[in-house]
C-alpha positions in Angstrom: 21.0 24.2 13.3 22.3 20.7 14.1 22.3 17.5 12.1 21.0 14.1 13.3 24.3 12.5 14.5 23.4 9.1 13.0 22.9 10.8 9.7 25.8 13.3 9.7 28.3 10.5 10.3 27.7 9.4 6.7 28.1 12.9 5.2 24.5 12.6 3.8 22.2 15.2 2.6 20.6 16.6 5.8 22.8 19.5 7.0 22.4 22.9 8.6 21.2 25.7 6.4 24.0 27.1 4.5 25.1 24.2 2.4 25.0 20.5 1.9 27.4 18.2 0.2 24.7 15.7 -0.7 20.9 15.4 -1.1 18.7 12.5 -0.5 16.7 11.1 -3.5 13.6 10.6 -1.3 12.6 11.4 2.2 9.7 9.4 3.5 7.7 10.7 6.5 5.9 8.0 8.3 7.3 4.5 9.2 4.0 2.6 9.0 3.3 0.0 6.3 2.8 2.7 3.6 6.0 4.5 4.2 8.1 1.4 4.7 6.8 -0.1 1.5 7.8 3.0 -0.4 11.2 3.2 1.3 12.0 -0.4 0.7 11.1 -0.3 -3.0 13.1 2.8 -3.6 16.1 1.6 -1.6 15.9 -1.7 -3.5 16.1 0.3 -6.7 19.4 1.9 -5.4 18.0 5.2 -4.4 19.1 7.0 -1.3 16.2 7.0 1.2 15.6 8.1 4.8 12.4 7.5 6.8 11.3 9.7 9.6 8.7 8.8 12.2 7.6 10.7 15.3 7.2 7.6 17.5 10.3 6.6 19.4 9.8 2.9 18.7 8.0 0.7 16.2 4.5 0.2 17.4 3.6 -3.3 18.7 -0.1 -2.5 18.6 -2.1 -3.6 15.5 -5.2 -1.7 14.3 -5.2 -3.5 10.9 -5.5 -7.3 11.0 -6.4 -8.5 7.5 -4.0 -8.6 4.5 -5.9 -9.0 1.2 -5.0 -11.1 -1.8 -3.7 -8.1 -3.9 -1.5 -7.0 -1.0 -0.1 -10.5 -0.4 0.9 -10.5 -4.1 2.9 -7.3 -3.6 4.5 -8.7 -0.5 5.3 -12.0 -2.3 7.0 -10.0 -5.1 9.2 -8.6 -2.3 10.0 -12.0 -0.7 7.9 -11.2 2.4 4.7 -13.2 2.0 6.0 -16.7 3.0 6.9 -15.7 6.5 3.7 -13.8 7.1 1.6 -16.8 5.8 3.3 -19.0 8.5 2.3 -16.5 11.2 -1.3 -15.7 10.0 -4.6 -17.4 9.7 -6.2 -17.7 6.2 -9.8 -16.7 6.4 -12.0 -18.3 3.7 -15.5 -17.9 5.2 -17.8 -14.9 6.0 -20.6 -15.3 8.5 -23.0 -12.4 8.6 -25.6 -14.3 10.7 -28.0 -14.4 7.8 -30.1 -17.3 6.6 -28.2 -19.9 4.5 -25.3 -19.9 6.9 -21.7 -18.8 6.3 -20.6 -17.7 2.8 -17.5 -19.5 1.4 -15.3 -17.0 -0.3 -15.3 -17.6 -4.1 -12.2 -18.5 -6.1 -10.1 -15.3 -6.8 -7.8 -14.5 -9.7 -4.9 -14.8 -7.3 -2.6 -17.4 -5.7 -3.9 -16.0 -2.4 -7.6 -16.7 -2.5 -8.3 -15.7 1.1 -7.8 -12.8 3.6 -4.7 -13.4 5.8 -5.5 -12.5 9.4 -2.1 -11.3 10.7 -1.4 -8.4 13.1 -0.3 -5.2 11.4 2.7 -5.2 13.7 3.9 -8.3 11.9 3.5 -6.7 8.5 5.3 -3.5 9.8 8.2 -5.6 11.1 8.6 -7.4 7.8 8.6 -4.2 5.8 10.9 -2.5 8.3 13.5 -5.3 8.0 13.2 -5.3 4.2 13.6 -1.5 3.9 16.7 -1.6 6.2 18.2 -4.6 4.4 18.0 -2.7 1.1 19.7 0.4 2.5 16.9 2.7 3.8 17.7 4.5 7.0 14.8 4.6 9.5 15.0 7.4 12.1 12.4 7.3 14.9 11.5 9.9 17.5 11.7 12.7 14.9 8.8 15.0 14.0 8.5 17.3 11.0 7.9 21.0 11.9 8.5 22.8 8.6 8.6 22.0 4.9 9.6 24.2 1.9 10.1 23.3 -1.8 11.2 24.8 -5.1 11.6 23.4 -8.6 14.5 21.1 -7.6 14.5 20.4 -3.9 12.4 19.9 -0.8 13.8 21.1 2.5 12.3 19.6 5.7 13.0 20.7 9.2 12.6 18.3 12.1 13.1 18.2 15.8 13.2 15.4 18.3 9.8 14.3 19.5 11.1 14.4 23.0 11.7 18.1 22.7 15.4 17.6 23.7 17.9 18.6 21.1 18.2 21.2 18.3 16.3 21.1 14.9 17.7 19.3 11.9 17.4 20.1 8.2 16.9 17.4 5.6 17.1 17.9 1.9 15.6 15.6 -0.7 14.5 15.6 -4.3 11.1 14.2 -3.3 9.1 13.7 -0.2 6.5 11.0 0.4 4.0 12.0 3.1 2.9 8.7 4.6 2.4 10.1 8.2 -1.2 9.0 8.7 -4.6 10.6 9.1 -3.2 13.6 11.1 -0.5 14.1 8.5 1.9 17.0 9.2 3.2 16.8 5.7 -0.4 17.2 4.3 -1.0 20.2 6.6 2.4 21.9 5.7 1.7 21.7 1.9 -1.8 23.1 2.5 -3.9 20.2 1.2 -7.4 20.1 2.7 -8.8 16.8 4.1 -12.6 17.1 3.6 -15.0 14.6 5.1 -16.7 13.8 8.3 -16.8 11.4 11.3 -19.3 8.6 10.5 -19.0 6.4 13.7 -17.7 7.5 17.0 -16.6 5.6 20.1 -15.9 2.3 18.3 -14.0 -0.3 20.3 -11.1 -2.4 19.1 -9.9 -5.2 21.4 -8.1 -8.5 21.7 -10.2 -11.0 23.6 -9.7 -14.6 24.6 -13.0 -16.5 24.0 -14.5 -19.8 24.9 -16.8 -21.0 22.2 -15.5 -18.6 19.6 -16.2 -19.1 15.8 -13.9 -21.3 13.7 -10.5 -19.7 13.0 -11.0 -19.6 9.2 -14.3 -17.6 9.5 -14.9 -13.8 9.7 -17.9 -13.3 11.8 -20.3 -10.3 12.1 -23.4 -10.0 14.2 -25.7 -7.0 14.3 -28.4 -5.7 16.7 -30.7 -2.8 16.6 -28.1 -0.8 18.5 -24.8 -1.9 16.9 -22.6 -4.7 15.7 -19.7 -7.0 16.7 -17.0 -8.3 14.4 -14.8 -11.3 15.4 -11.8 -12.9 13.7 -9.3 -15.4 15.1 -6.0 -13.8 16.0 -2.7 -15.5 16.8 -1.0 -14.1 19.9 2.1 -15.3 21.7 -0.1 -16.0 24.8 -1.7 -19.0 23.1 -4.9 -20.1 21.3 -8.4 -18.7 21.6 -7.6 -15.1 21.0 -9.8 -13.0 18.7 -9.7 -9.5 17.3 -13.1 -7.8 18.1 -14.5 -4.6 16.7 -17.7 -3.3 18.2 -20.0 -0.3 18.1 -23.0 0.5 20.2 -25.1 3.6 19.6 -26.0 3.6 23.3 -22.4 4.0 24.3 -21.1 6.8 22.1 -18.8 8.6 24.5 -15.7 10.8 24.1 -12.6 8.9 23.1 -10.9 10.1 26.3 -13.3 8.1 28.5 -11.3 5.1 29.9 -12.2 1.8 28.4 -12.7 -0.9 31.1 -12.8 -4.7 30.5 -16.4 -4.8 31.6 -17.5 -2.4 28.7 -15.6 -4.5 26.2 -17.3 -7.7 27.5 -20.8 -6.1 27.6 -20.5 -4.7 24.1 -19.5 -8.1 22.7 -22.1 -10.1 24.6 -24.9 -7.7 23.5 -24.3 -9.0 19.9 -22.8 -12.4 20.6 -24.3 -13.8 23.8 -23.2 -17.3 22.7 -19.5 -16.7 23.4 -17.7 -16.5 26.7 -15.0 -13.9 27.3 -12.2 -15.4 29.4 -9.8 -12.4 29.1 -9.5 -9.0 27.6 -6.1 -7.9 26.3 -5.2 -4.7 24.5 -8.1 -2.4 23.7 -8.7 1.0 22.3 -11.5 3.4 21.6 -11.5 5.2 18.2 -13.7 7.1 15.8 -14.3 6.3 12.1 -13.9 9.1 9.6 -14.5 9.3 5.8 -12.0 11.7 4.3 -10.0 12.1 1.1 -7.6 14.7 -0.3 -8.3 16.2 -3.7 -4.6 16.3 -4.7 -2.2 13.4 -4.1 0.7 15.5 -5.4 1.9 19.0 -4.6 5.1 19.7 -6.6 7.8 17.4 -5.2 5.6 16.2 -2.3 3.4 13.1 -2.8 0.8 11.8 -0.3 -0.1 8.1 0.2 -2.0 5.9 2.7 -4.0 7.5 5.5 -2.4 10.8 4.8 -4.5 10.8 1.6 -7.6 8.9 2.6 -9.3 7.4 5.7 -12.5 5.4 5.9 -14.5 2.9 7.9 -12.6 -0.1 9.1 -15.3 -2.4 7.5 -13.7 -4.7 5.0 -10.1 -4.2 6.3 -9.1 -1.9 3.5 -6.9 0.7 5.2 -3.5 -0.9 5.5 -4.0 -2.7 2.2 -4.8 0.5 0.2 -1.8 2.3 1.7 0.6 -0.5 0.8 -0.8 -0.5 -2.7 -0.5 3.4 -2.9 3.2 3.0 -2.0 3.9 0.2 -4.4 2.4 2.2 -7.2 4.3 5.4 -6.3 7.8 4.2 -5.5 8.6 2.9 -9.0 7.3 6.1 -10.6 9.6 8.2 -8.4 12.5 6.0 -9.3 11.5 6.3 -13.0 11.5 10.1 -12.9 14.8 10.2 -11.0 16.1 8.1 -13.8 15.0 10.4 -16.6 11.3 9.7 -17.2 9.0 12.7 -17.8 7.7 14.5 -14.7 4.2 13.8 -15.9 4.7 10.2 -14.7 4.3 11.4 -11.2 0.9 13.0 -12.0 -0.4 9.5 -12.6 -0.1 8.7 -8.9 -3.1 10.8 -8.3 -5.0 10.0 -11.5 -4.7 6.2 -10.7 -4.9 6.1 -6.9 -7.5 8.8 -6.2 -10.3 6.8 -7.9 -9.2 3.7 -6.0 -9.3 5.6 -2.7 -12.8 6.9 -3.6 -14.1 3.4 -4.3 -12.7 2.2 -1.0 -14.5 5.0 0.9 -17.7 4.1 -0.9 -17.5 0.4 -0.4 -16.5 0.5 3.3 -19.0 3.3 3.9 -21.9 1.3 2.4 -20.9 -1.7 4.5 -20.8 0.4 7.7 -24.1 2.0 7.0 -25.7 -1.3 6.3 -24.4 -2.8 9.5 -25.3 0.1 11.7 -28.8 1.1 10.5 -31.3 1.4 13.3 -34.3 1.3 10.9 -36.3 -1.9 11.4 -37.5 -1.7 7.8 -34.0 -1.3 6.4 -32.7 -4.1 8.6 -35.4 -6.4 7.4 -34.7 -5.5 3.7 -30.9 -6.0 4.3 -31.4 -9.4 5.9 -33.8 -10.5 3.1 -31.9 -9.3 0.1 -28.2 -9.7 1.1 -28.2 -13.5 1.3 -29.7 -13.8 -2.1 -27.3 -11.3 -3.7 -24.2 -12.8 -2.2 -25.1 -16.2 -3.6 -25.4 -15.0 -7.2 -21.9 -15.7 -8.6 -21.5 -12.4 -10.6 -22.6 -10.2 -7.7 -20.6 -12.2 -5.1 -17.5 -12.2 -7.2 -17.7 -8.5 -7.8 -18.2 -7.7 -4.1 -15.4 -10.1 -2.8 -13.1 -9.1 -5.6 -13.5 -5.5 -4.8 -12.5 -5.9 -1.2 -9.7 -8.3 -2.1 -8.4 -5.9 -4.7 -8.3 -8.6 -7.4 -10.8 -6.7 -9.7 -9.0 -3.4 -9.3 -8.0 -1.6 -12.5 -6.5 1.8 -13.5 -7.9 4.1 -16.2 -6.6 3.5 -19.8 -6.0 6.1 -22.5 -7.9 6.6 -25.7 -7.1 3.8 -28.2 -5.4 1.6 -25.6 -6.3 -2.1 -25.4 -9.0 -3.1 -22.8 -6.4 -5.0 -20.8 -4.4 -1.9 -20.1 -4.8 -1.0 -16.4 -5.7 -4.5 -15.3 -3.7 -6.8 -13.0 -1.4 -9.3 -14.6 -0.5 -11.3 -11.6 -2.7 -14.2 -12.6 -1.1 -14.6 -16.1 0.5 -18.1 -16.3 4.1 -18.0 -17.2 6.7 -20.6 -18.2 9.0 -19.0 -15.6 6.4 -19.4 -12.8 4.3 -16.7 -11.3 4.7 -13.0 -12.1 5.4 -12.3 -8.4 8.2 -14.8 -8.5 9.7 -13.1 -11.5 9.4 -9.7 -9.8 10.9 -11.1 -6.6 14.2 -11.8 -8.3 14.2 -9.1 -11.1 12.0 -6.1 -10.1 11.1 -3.9 -13.0 9.1 -3.9 -16.2 8.3 -7.3 -17.7 7.5 -8.1 -21.3 5.2 -11.1 -21.4 5.6 -12.7 -24.8 3.0 -15.1 -26.4 3.5 -18.8 -26.0 4.2 -19.3 -29.7 7.4 -17.4 -29.3 10.2 -19.9 -29.4 12.0 -18.3 -26.5 11.8 -14.9 -24.8 14.3 -12.4 -26.1 17.2 -11.3 -23.9 16.7 -9.1 -20.9 17.7 -5.5 -21.8 17.5 -2.8 -19.1 14.9 -1.8 -18.0 13.1 -4.9 -19.2 12.7 -8.5 -18.3 11.3 -10.9 -20.9 9.2 -14.0 -20.1 6.7 -16.2 -21.9 3.1 -17.1 -21.1 1.7 -20.6 -21.3 -1.9 -19.8 -22.4 -3.2 -18.2 -25.6 -3.2 -14.7 -24.3 -1.6 -11.7 -26.0 1.8 -10.1 -25.4 1.8 -7.8 -22.4 4.1 -5.1 -21.0 3.7 -5.3 -17.2 4.7 -2.5 -14.9 6.8 -3.0 -11.7 3.5 -3.0 -9.7 2.0 -5.8 -11.6 -0.4 -3.8 -13.8 -0.6 -4.0 -17.6 0.9 -1.0 -19.4 0.4 -2.3 -22.9 -1.3 -5.3 -24.5 -0.7 -6.7 -28.0 -4.3 -7.3 -28.9 -5.9 -6.8 -32.3 -5.4 -3.3 -33.5 -2.2 -2.7 -31.6 1.2 -2.5 -33.3 3.3 -5.6 -32.4 6.2 -3.4 -31.0 3.9 -0.8 -29.6 5.3 -1.6 -26.1 8.5 0.2 -27.0 6.9 3.6 -27.0 4.9 2.9 -23.9 8.0 1.6 -22.1 9.9 4.7 -23.2 7.3 7.1 -21.8 7.1 5.4 -18.4 10.9 5.1 -18.0 12.5 7.8 -20.2 14.7 5.2 -21.8 16.0 5.5 -25.4 14.0 3.8 -28.2 15.7 3.7 -31.6 18.0 6.5 -30.6 15.3 8.8 -29.6 13.9 9.9 -26.2 10.2 10.4 -25.8 7.8 13.1 -24.7 4.2 12.6 -23.5 2.9 9.1 -24.1 5.5 7.9 -26.5 5.8 10.9 -28.7 9.4 11.0 -30.0 11.6 14.0 -29.5 15.1 14.8 -30.4 17.6 13.7 -27.8 19.8 16.3 -26.1 23.5 16.1 -26.2 24.7 13.7 -23.5 26.7 15.8 -20.9 27.1 12.9 -18.5 30.5 11.6 -17.6 31.3 8.0 -18.5 30.9 7.0 -14.8 27.4 8.6 -14.5 24.9 5.8 -14.0 21.7 8.0 -14.2 20.5 5.9 -17.2 21.1 2.6 -15.4 17.7 2.3 -13.8 17.5 0.5 -10.5 14.1 -1.1 -11.3 15.5 -2.8 -14.4 17.7 -5.8 -14.9 21.1 -6.4 -16.2 22.4 -3.0 -14.9 26.0 -3.3 -13.9 26.0 0.1 -12.0 23.1 -1.0 -9.8 25.1 -2.5 -6.9 27.4 0.5 -6.9 24.5 2.9 -6.8 22.9 1.0 -4.0 26.1 1.1 -1.9 26.3 4.8 -2.4 22.6 5.2 -1.4 23.3 3.3 1.8 26.2 5.6 2.6 24.1 8.7 1.9 21.0 7.6 3.8 22.8 6.8 7.0 22.8 3.7 9.2 
């Protein structure tokens, strides 16, 4: 069996069966936004990472079009938001065609109080550049055909998508399956993908309109037979372009049926007769499924993005949920590679599965509400929805759910109520949390404002000070609260929590499950071994050397 030449030239871990001089830390399958986020974060942490994708080139087509507030925060923490903001259109209004007119999106607990309409291809390109800049090797035109794992290693066999060339073997300590709804990784590890198709023969198209809605407005119109969604969309060809999603129960045909311009125009005009269609650009017919895996982890293989969950496109949740899956997973893999307990990786499923389930429920309810053919249900929807969406508590909950700003993770027994909530809106002397994470990714200890000055940064911890009266917080690398120093919590309780998540030493002891101390083993590492110098921390002298070695191992 041969080795990918671009990989073998760097003596890295994928070699023919019979031996390997090196093993990758992580192999990511899928070079969409989910896979590239995971790869970029791990490479930034100094881990050796390779990404495999079956497509020969990066896709220039864009199914997703809206980047939500919580995803923009993650991108900002990676230095990617500013350029995307310059390329996108901030949408701050929602027009459902109901009485009372368009709904202005409420203030969100975020610096990005809007949905950024930007092609997914632009997000993919930004994440691709970032992953490569940090040392991840991205290999395209490669498909996975086999996968086997044991207690310490995953062996993946691939072949060129073109069919020309011999198979290649890749070896890694962990594999991230981010290869989409038809995931090969998911199939090879035997994880079922239960669910069903809820809408068939939906149409996605780029259209140039005369008399289209204002650029800052998301517009939806419904009829007894379907709906049409429109949002302004920047294209190189010039102004007036919109992304349209339509569905018509009278035109549910197989996906293989060619999609002509006339059908796109007819579908759109049936719901929006007031707009003129000057041109139809890219278009695609697709079906909408609702599916979710039961297990996000199988040994050393972890699933994320569409490989773990798919749902209705209503609300623009797909790409955003995948990026957030990856951001929450990457630092945990890095932590376990650095000595944290294996149970840290189990939290990927316990945290992200409920999020995926809520996304399926929210987007599904929205799809069913828009597509109901019952006159009675349509009348009830049109009467009740305008009232509900103008009640601040209900409106804020709905919008915050889609924006991700109200998302939270489960907390353990006895933990403060703030644990599992987002910390990105906490005001800091040093600026925003995303700005802190942009320069020093890792755990952050937010100290109360009455502290004269934050203590020194000690790996894997950065210390900052808040400007309001809130409590001390230990914030994870993904921006969620791991510990809060509220009443009833020990002032230095963060030490045990940090130790459990990272496996670092606390008072000369290492820790077992949830901060329970255990006797340290004798240190058998050589003085040059940098295993304890964690890449997601700060003040780690070995980090640059480890990153350079990771680049060498992962290939060009």
